[in-house]
C-alpha positions in Angstrom: -15.1 -51.0 -21.7 -12.9 -48.5 -19.9 -13.7 -47.6 -16.3 -12.0 -45.5 -13.6 -10.8 -47.1 -10.4 -10.1 -44.9 -7.4 -9.0 -45.9 -3.9 -10.7 -45.1 -0.6 -9.0 -42.5 1.6 -10.0 -41.0 4.9 -9.2 -38.0 7.1 -5.9 -39.6 8.3 -4.6 -39.9 4.8 -5.8 -36.3 4.0 -4.1 -34.8 7.0 -0.9 -36.8 6.2 -1.0 -35.3 2.7 -1.3 -31.8 4.1 1.7 -32.5 6.3 3.7 -33.7 3.3 2.9 -30.5 1.5 3.8 -28.3 4.4 7.2 -30.0 4.8 7.9 -29.7 1.0 10.4 -27.3 -0.5 7.5 -25.4 -2.1 5.9 -24.3 1.2 8.3 -24.8 4.1 9.7 -21.2 3.7 6.3 -19.6 3.9 5.0 -19.8 7.5 1.8 -17.8 6.8 0.8 -20.0 3.8 1.5 -23.2 5.9 -0.8 -21.8 8.7 -3.5 -21.0 6.1 -3.3 -24.5 4.6 -3.5 -26.3 8.0 -6.5 -24.2 8.9 -8.4 -24.7 5.7 -7.7 -28.4 5.9 -9.1 -28.7 9.4 -12.1 -26.6 8.7 -12.8 -28.5 5.4 -12.6 -31.9 7.0 -14.2 -31.1 10.4 -17.0 -28.9 9.1 -17.5 -29.7 5.5 -21.0 -28.1 5.3 -20.1 -24.9 7.1 -19.2 -22.0 4.8 -15.7 -20.6 5.2 -15.7 -16.8 5.1 -12.8 -14.3 4.6 -13.6 -12.6 7.9 -13.3 -15.9 9.8 -9.9 -16.7 8.2 -8.6 -13.2 8.7 -9.4 -13.1 12.4 -8.6 -16.7 13.3 -5.5 -17.3 11.2 -3.9 -13.9 10.8 -5.1 -12.2 14.0 -6.8 -9.3 12.2 -9.0 -7.0 14.4 -12.7 -7.4 14.8 -13.3 -4.5 12.4 -11.6 -6.3 9.5 -13.5 -5.6 6.3 -12.9 -8.0 3.4 -14.4 -5.6 1.0 -11.5 -3.1 1.5 -8.7 -5.5 2.5 -7.8 -8.2 0.0 -5.3 -10.0 2.2 -7.1 -13.3 2.3 -7.9 -13.4 -1.4 -4.2 -12.6 -2.1 -3.0 -15.3 0.3 -5.4 -17.9 -1.1 -4.2 -17.1 -4.6 -0.6 -17.5 -3.5 -1.5 -20.8 -1.9 -3.1 -22.1 -5.1 0.1 -21.2 -7.0 2.2 -23.0 -4.4 0.0 -26.1 -4.6 0.4 -26.2 -8.4 4.1 -25.9 -8.0 4.2 -28.7 -5.5 2.2 -31.1 -7.7 4.3 -30.3 -10.7 7.5 -31.3 -8.9 7.8 -33.0 -5.5 4.2 -34.1 -5.4 4.0 -35.4 -8.9 3.5 -39.0 -7.7 1.4 -38.3 -4.7 -1.9 -40.4 -4.5 -3.9 -37.4 -3.2 -4.3 -34.0 -4.9 -5.3 -31.1 -2.7 -6.9 -28.1 -4.4 -8.6 -24.8 -3.5 -11.5 -24.3 -6.0 -12.0 -20.8 -7.3 -14.7 -19.0 -5.4 -14.3 -21.2 -2.3 -12.0 -21.7 0.6 -13.0 -25.3 1.3 -10.2 -27.7 0.2 -11.0 -30.6 -2.1 -9.0 -33.9 -1.8 -8.9 -35.9 -5.0 -7.5 -39.4 -5.3 -5.5 -39.8 -8.4 -7.5 -41.9 -10.9 -5.9 -44.9 -12.7 -7.2 -46.4 -15.9 -8.9 -49.8 -15.7 -9.6 -52.2 -18.5 -11.5 -55.6 -18.9 -9.4 -58.6 -18.0 -7.9 -60.3 -21.0 -5.6 -63.1 -19.9 -4.2 -63.4 -23.4 -3.0 -59.8 -23.5 0.3 -59.0 -21.7 0.7 -55.7 -19.9 2.4 -52.9 -21.7 6.1 -52.5 -20.9 6.6 -50.6 -17.6 3.0 -51.1 -16.3 1.5 -53.4 -13.7 -1.7 -55.4 -14.1 -3.9 -56.4 -11.2 -7.3 -58.1 -11.4 -10.0 -56.4 -9.3 -13.6 -57.5 -9.6 -13.3 -58.5 -13.2 -11.2 -55.6 -14.4 -7.5 -55.1 -14.7 -6.1 -51.9 -13.3 -3.0 -50.7 -15.2 -0.9 -48.4 -13.1 1.9 -46.4 -14.7 5.0 -46.6 -12.3 6.2 -43.5 -10.5 9.4 -43.7 -12.5 7.5 -42.9 -15.7 5.8 -39.9 -14.0 9.1 -38.8 -12.7 10.7 -39.0 -16.1 7.9 -36.9 -17.6 8.3 -34.3 -14.8 12.1 -34.2 -15.4 11.6 -33.8 -19.1 9.2 -30.9 -18.6 11.5 -29.3 -16.1 14.4 -29.7 -18.4 12.5 -28.0 -21.2 11.5 -25.1 -18.9 15.2 -24.6 -17.8 16.3 -24.6 -21.4 13.7 -21.9 -22.3 14.8 -19.8 -19.3 18.5 -20.2 -20.4 17.6 -19.2 -23.9 15.7 -16.2 -22.7 18.5 -15.1 -20.5 21.0 -15.5 -23.3 18.9 -13.4 -25.6 18.5 -10.7 -22.9 22.2 -10.6 -22.2 22.9 -10.1 -25.9 20.9 -6.9 -25.7 23.0 -5.5 -22.8 25.9 -3.2 -23.5 29.1 -5.2 -24.0 31.0 -3.2 -21.4 28.5 -3.7 -18.6 27.3 -7.3 -19.0 28.5 -9.6 -16.2 30.5 -12.4 -17.8 32.2 -15.6 -16.6 31.1 -15.0 -13.0 33.2 -11.8 -12.7 31.1 -9.2 -10.9 30.7 -5.8 -12.5 32.9 -3.0 -11.0 32.4 0.7 -10.3 30.4 2.7 -7.8 27.0 1.5 -9.1 28.1 -2.1 -8.7 29.5 -1.4 -5.2 26.3 0.4 -4.1 23.9 -2.3 -5.3 26.0 -5.4 -4.4 23.8 -6.5 -1.5 21.1 -7.0 -4.1 23.2 -8.5 -6.9 25.4 -10.8 -4.9 22.5 -13.1 -4.1 21.3 -15.7 -6.6 17.8 -14.4 -6.3 16.7 -11.2 -8.1 15.4 -8.5 -5.8 11.7 -7.6 -5.5 10.8 -3.9 -6.1 7.7 -3.0 -4.0 6.1 0.2 -5.3 3.5 2.3 -3.6 -0.2 2.2 -4.7 -2.3 4.0 -2.1 -6.0 3.2 -1.5 -8.3 5.8 -3.0 -12.0 6.5 -3.0 -13.8 8.2 -5.9 -12.8 8.2 -9.5 -10.7 10.6 -11.6 -13.7 12.0 -13.4 -15.6 12.9 -10.2 -12.7 13.5 -7.8 -10.5 11.2 -5.8 -9.0 11.3 -2.3 -7.1 9.0 0.0 -9.1 6.2 1.7 -10.0 7.0 5.3 -10.9 3.9 7.3 -13.0 5.9 9.8 -15.4 7.3 7.3 -15.1 5.1 4.1 -15.9 1.6 5.5 -18.8 1.2 3.0 -17.3 2.9 0.0 -15.7 1.3 -3.0 -11.9 1.5 -2.7 -9.4 1.5 -5.5 -5.8 0.5 -5.0 -4.6 0.3 -8.6 -3.3 3.9 -8.9 0.3 4.9 -8.6 2.3 8.1 -9.2 4.2 9.2 -12.3 7.4 9.3 -10.3 7.1 5.7 -9.2 6.6 4.5 -12.8 9.7 6.3 -14.0 11.6 5.2 -10.9 10.9 1.5 -11.8 12.3 2.3 -15.3 15.4 3.8 -13.8 16.0 0.7 -11.5 15.4 -1.7 -14.4 18.0 0.1 -16.5 20.5 0.2 -13.6 20.1 -3.5 -12.8 20.2 -4.3 -16.5 23.6 -2.6 -16.7 24.8 -4.9 -13.9 23.6 -7.9 -15.7 20.6 -8.5 -13.4 16.9 -8.0 -13.4 14.3 -6.8 -10.9 10.9 -8.3 -10.0 8.1 -5.9 -9.4 5.1 -6.1 -7.1 2.6 -3.4 -5.9 2.5 -2.6 -2.3 -1.0 -3.9 -1.5 0.1 -7.4 -2.5 3.2 -7.3 -0.2 3.3 -9.8 2.6 5.7 -10.3 5.5 6.9 -13.6 3.9 8.3 -11.4 1.1 10.6 -9.5 3.5 11.7 -12.7 5.3 12.6 -14.6 2.1 13.8 -11.9 -0.3 15.9 -8.8 -0.8 13.5 -5.9 -1.2 13.6 -2.4 -2.7 10.7 -0.1 -1.6 9.8 2.8 -3.9 7.4 5.4 -2.5 6.8 7.1 0.9 5.1 5.3 3.8 2.1 7.6 3.4 1.3 5.5 0.3 3.5 2.5 0.6 1.9 1.3 3.9 3.9 -2.0 3.8 6.9 0.0 5.1 5.1 0.3 8.4 5.5 -3.4 9.0 9.2 -3.9 8.4 12.6 -2.6 9.6 12.6 1.0 8.7 14.4 4.4 8.8 15.5 5.6 12.3 17.2 8.9 11.6 15.0 10.4 8.8 11.4 9.6 9.5 8.2 10.5 7.6 5.6 12.4 9.7 2.6 14.6 9.1 2.9 18.2 10.3 0.6 18.6 13.3 0.5 22.4 13.7 0.9 25.7 11.7 0.5 26.7 8.1 1.8 23.3 6.8 -0.5 21.2 9.0 -1.3 17.9 7.4 1.7 18.1 4.9 4.1 15.2 4.9 7.6 16.0 6.2 10.9 14.2 6.7 11.9 14.6 10.3 15.6 14.7 11.2 15.7 12.9 14.5 19.2 14.0 15.5 20.1 17.2 13.6 23.8 18.0 13.2 25.0 21.6 13.2 23.6 23.5 10.2 20.8 20.9 9.6 17.1 21.5 10.0 14.9 19.5 12.2 12.5 18.7 9.4 12.3 19.0 5.6 9.2 19.7 3.4 8.5 19.9 -0.3 7.2 23.2 -1.8 3.8 24.2 -0.3 0.8 22.6 -2.0 -0.5 26.0 -3.1 2.7 26.9 -5.0 4.5 25.3 -8.0 6.5 22.3 -6.9 10.1 23.2 -7.3 11.7 21.3 -4.4 11.2 18.1 -2.6 13.2 15.8 -0.3 13.9 12.1 -0.5 15.4 9.4 1.7 17.7 6.7 0.5 18.3 4.0 3.1 19.8 0.5 3.3 18.6 -1.5 6.3 18.9 -5.1 7.3 16.0 -7.3 6.4 14.0 -9.6 8.6 15.6 -12.8 7.1 19.2 -13.8 7.6 21.5 -12.1 5.1 18.5 -10.1 3.6 18.5 -6.4 2.9 15.9 -3.7 2.3 16.5 -0.5 0.3 14.1 2.3 0.9 13.8 5.0 -1.8 11.0 7.5 -0.9 10.2 11.2 -1.4 7.4 13.2 0.2 5.9 13.5 -3.3 6.0 11.3 -6.3 8.6 13.5 -8.0 10.8 13.4 -4.9 10.7 9.6 -5.1 11.7 9.7 -8.7 14.6 12.0 -8.0 15.8 9.9 -5.1 15.7 6.7 -7.2 17.5 8.4 -10.1 20.2 9.6 -7.6 20.7 5.9 -6.5 20.9 4.8 -10.2 23.6 7.1 -11.5 27.3 6.2 -11.0 28.4 9.8 -10.4 25.9 10.6 -7.6 26.2 7.1 -6.1 30.0 7.7 -5.9 29.4 10.8 -3.8 27.2 8.9 -1.5 29.6 6.0 -1.1 32.3 8.5 0.0 30.1 9.5 2.9 29.5 6.0 4.2 32.3 4.7 6.4 34.2 1.7 5.1 32.7 1.9 1.6 35.2 1.0 -1.1 37.4 -1.2 1.1 34.5 -3.3 2.5 31.0 -4.2 1.4 28.6 -1.3 1.8 27.1 -1.0 5.2 23.6 0.0 6.2 23.0 3.7 6.1 20.4 6.5 5.8 20.7 9.5 3.5 18.6 12.6 2.9 18.6 14.1 -0.6 17.3 17.4 -1.9 15.5 17.2 -5.3 15.1 20.2 -7.6 12.0 20.0 -9.8 11.0 21.9 -12.9 7.6 21.5 -14.6 7.1 18.1 -12.9 10.5 16.7 -13.8 13.4 16.2 -11.3 16.3 18.1 -12.8 18.9 17.9 -10.0 19.6 16.2 -6.7 22.2 16.7 -4.0 23.1 15.1 -0.7 21.9 16.9 2.5 23.1 14.4 5.1 24.2 10.8 5.6 24.0 8.6 8.7 25.7 5.2 9.1 23.5 2.7 10.9 
């Protein structure tokens, strides 16, 4: 008969396991997830019968205000999902031999602590243990434990297979890139496009592109408008819409980075966290009016998005020129909403990120087509070259942080031309 033998473990061992996970490579770079894991562990062990609610986690762990509404803010669900992924990564690598497995069951925020099971068989003195196992008699059964070295070997074998598949996929992808633009033998691509995007291609990690997806109420068939927290607290909110310009902008960025032998990773704005900006190079696509994540990070200082407060254009989104030079306007707006859209303005800005050596590129228009035009401007060698000429030190040194304002001409919903209006070094 085969039975299962488990060992007894108490709170001390559970907290020690949490500490091991927090110190691991999988989580040590994510302060917010570490705080969440510590909190969930303490609540789960100290109050196992008390339900854990999103509101409680949001206010006690992340300092959200008292009016936090989990129905319209998915922060806690997103963070819990990220933590589940990190726990899986940990137990697939560093924690493969750990005696305690920590999980977050779907639909709950209470942690479970599972002792790894080992297979036990009846004692048979005449049968020798299998090679590489230990046999121990316990209460009439023999517990056979596979050594950690076997588990390590299996993990290494799986990891090697994954690396091989990634290498094969990279090889096949690079074969599709134009021969003249693929990065080979560690030699970086050259030219204005390579110089402009070098802060994002010099790093070993691929940059994340965070695109705007504003929160709306209503549906396309009945009418939609932007979500207003003061009047829509009990209304269903949809954050899975984005503009045509943002979609085509992502395509332009993918082509530009492909030409440089690199790729981009894409995430919608509502899933963005501050850990992302600390740990990655980021490219933001879309204005702060929809890409609200921009409000929480280092941002533009010279060309700033603001709503018009007075006059005929009251409520329209403008780009305010904080320090106009001779011949420059104090603010720039797209064509009026009641007329055909023929002109828009976009900002292109490189600013230091929150993490050491990290950068943030902001590409945003006052409309979706202005955003598209600004991104396409930053993805064409001939227009990027003009911009580089206006940034002091470019060409002889790595590109420095800057802010630029671009005028975008639009015809029938398509950006057809773009020109520099002004450039400011940071």
